[in-house]
C-alpha positions in Angstrom: 45.7 30.8 -45.6 46.8 32.3 -48.8 50.6 31.0 -50.2 52.1 33.9 -49.3 51.6 33.3 -45.7 52.5 29.8 -46.2 55.7 30.7 -47.6 56.2 33.2 -44.8 55.4 30.4 -42.1 57.1 27.6 -44.1 59.1 26.3 -41.4 55.8 25.4 -39.3 54.0 24.5 -42.4 56.7 22.0 -43.9 55.9 19.6 -40.7 52.1 19.7 -41.8 52.6 19.1 -45.6 54.9 16.2 -44.7 52.1 14.7 -42.6 49.7 15.5 -45.4 51.8 14.4 -48.2 53.4 11.1 -46.8 55.3 9.9 -49.9 57.4 13.9 -50.0 60.5 13.2 -48.3 62.4 15.4 -45.8 64.4 16.7 -48.5 61.4 17.3 -51.1 60.1 19.2 -48.6 62.8 21.4 -47.6 63.6 22.0 -51.2 60.3 23.4 -52.0 61.3 26.2 -49.4 57.7 27.9 -49.6 57.6 27.6 -53.4 54.1 26.1 -54.6 55.5 25.1 -58.0 58.6 23.0 -56.5 56.0 21.3 -54.2 53.5 20.8 -56.8 56.5 19.4 -58.9 57.5 17.3 -56.0 53.8 15.8 -55.6 53.7 15.1 -59.3 57.0 13.2 -59.1 56.1 11.2 -56.1 52.6 10.7 -56.8 52.3 10.3 -60.6 49.8 13.1 -60.2 49.3 15.6 -63.5 50.1 19.2 -63.0 46.2 20.2 -62.9 45.6 17.4 -59.9 49.1 18.6 -58.3 48.0 22.2 -58.1 43.8 21.4 -56.7 46.0 19.0 -54.4 47.9 22.1 -52.8 44.9 24.1 -53.2 42.8 21.9 -50.8 45.4 21.6 -48.7 45.8 25.5 -48.2 42.2 25.5 -47.9 42.6 23.3 -44.7 45.2 25.8 -43.3 
């Protein structure tokens, strides 16, 4: 699945994102609203990851969905 598909189906995908990144709050996922950069930023904040690490995690998550 590519990011355009995820963004278009964000209402369905946000629950999946919440399950995958359990430390993200509902507000974090809601604020991301399908914006990859915002999601990566939230992952960085909650998990203390670098930008590159967050990007790799999102890439991996996308590949599984």
